[in-house]
N, C-alpha and C positions, 0 to 999 in steps of 0.2 A: 437512450439512457437519460434520465432526469438528473441534472447536476447544476444547472445555471444558478439556482438559489444558494449553492454551496460556495461558489467562487467569491473570494474575498473574506471568508470567515477567518479570523485570526488563528494562528497556531496557539494551542494551549496544551501543555504537557498533561496527558491523561484525559484530554478533552473528548467528550462524547455527545456534544449537542451544538446547537448553532451559536452558542456564546464562545466556542473555541473547540478546535479539533486537532488531534495529532494524526499522524499518518494512519495508524490502525483504526482510530475512531472514524476517519473519513472512509476507509475501506469497509468498515462495518456498516456505516450509514448507506453507502451505495449498494452493497449487497442486500441490506435490509429492504431497500426499495424494490429489489428484485424478488423479494420473498425468501431470502436466504439469511439465516442467522449464523454469522461467523462466531467462533469461540472468542472469549474475552481473554486478554492478557493484561494484567495489572502491573505493567512495567513502565517506569519512567522512560520517556523518549531519550533521555540523556544517558541511560544505562545501556550503552551499546553492547557490552558483553552479555548482559542478560537477554537482550533482544536477539542477539545472534544465537544464543543457546536455545531460546524458545522457538525461533524459526527453524533451526536445525532439527530439534526434537520433533517438530510437527511437519517437517518436510514430507515424510511418507504419506501424509493425509492429502497431499496435493499432487495433481497430475501436471507434469512439466509439458509445456507446449514447445513446438519447434519455432513458432513465430507468434508475434502479438496478435490478439484478437479482442474484440469488445468484451469487457468485464474481466479479462484476465488480470491477475495481480502482476505488477511489475516489481520484482524483488531486486533491491538495489543495495550495493555495498558502498557506503560513504566513508567509513572509518577503516583503517588498516587492521588486519586480523579478522579472523572469523569469516563466515560465509556471506552474511548480509545483515543489514540493520535498518532498512527503510523499505516502505512499500508505497505503491501507487496503484491506480486502476486504469487499465487501457480504455480509452474512448474509441479508438480505432487502431489501425496498424501503424500510425505515425504519431499519435498524441496520447498523453495520459494525464490524469488528474491526481494531485497529491497535496498533502499538507506539509509544508516545509517551514522550519523555524524562521527563516529570513523573510518569507513571503506570505505565509498563511496558505490558504487553499488556492491553488493556481493550476492552470493547464500548461503543460510543457511538451516540447517535442522529444520523442524518443531518441532521435539521433544525437541530440545535445547531451544525453545521459549515457550513451552507448557504452562508454568505457567503464561505467559503474554498474551496468545491468548484469545481475547474476542469472536471470531467467524470467520466464513468463509462466504463471501457474494458474490453474483453476481448481476448485475443490474437487478432489478425487471421488468423494462420496456422491457427486452429482453425475459422474460419467462412468 
């Protein structure tokens, strides 16, 4: 997985390029590098209710995995209520990359986020 050049890019609401990325923009970029075009969601990263609604509506398009694997989306619940409102992409079975408001694009350990993880998913149309 090619991602080193993404580390440190600042968080930007609605960001879709190297000047700034939000969590979905980062996921789209990583999947694009793998030759997969993820759907676009034009939702502010601050609109957690709308994000939750969009994730829930599109959940049937994704296949849930029993454990993390490279390129799987890590679906995370940060705010109370709803199913989830944040995503990252697994690098391996212990780490993931995500764009977070406080840090920009970083690599984090999955165990640190375990209590917030709603699941691991891959595009169902690929499997």
